[in-house]
C-alpha angles and dihedrals in degrees: 000000000000132000124228095169128097095222132071108312100206123013133181105184141158093344120139112257101328119174116196125189121192124194140149095019139097116221109197119189095192086219088289103115151330114303105212134012123182115192134188114276098217092222100075095257121123133243116209141185124197126189115204135178116329094006106140125186110188145158096019118158137192132162086218129041137322107012096185103031127006119187132192135180118327095010131130132205126190128183120193138186115305097021120123134198108187146157097010122148132206126189090213123009130006126347088203121038121354127183123177117169140041136314101015128154121202116183121185107189096158145324130083134289102189146155096008122146138204136174094232142018104004141335096219113042130355121181124179125177129016114343147128116237114193113193099188101149147329129078134284107193146145094021120143143196121202093215116089091214103062137052130267100219114039132359118191131186116177123334132081128297119202105192116199132139106336115131123221133197145152097006106150144185127226092283091054090251117148110253117161096167137027118186107196098183108022092111089059090053093246098120117064117200123201119185110207129192124356 
């Protein structure tokens, strides 16, 4: 599927407890808009998006945040083996996966988050607020951030990181310096890190 529109290409917003699973399809934004947005329901139910084998989200664009996937309160995102998020661009934070609110779960079991770009924070994953990020597998590589201050791969502020078997490589800042992670608030004790497995 390919987008020729200038607005959001795919949107999951303000619906009560919707679960969406994507597999065996390429969704190409043609640099015209954000690909997926999951908003709070307002009734306490959760919206969720799962990417399975051969699900590809690519060439999303936004002048704001989260050009491939944008999450708000009470939303869940899961990425499994064979899924790809690539070549997405954000004018502010995270070309790949962006979450900015409370009570979010992001689970990376497999797949690739690669070659995404943002102006600030990180090109791959940016999470702000209260969340759980599970990095169980897959690869986060080749992502970039134009700012020389922040990381290219993952930027975290607050929340809980569960670090397992995800591989990192070639994520860079604006000076082409390798930066896989940037913890904005760990010194204030806001980000909890759990290393799981070997």
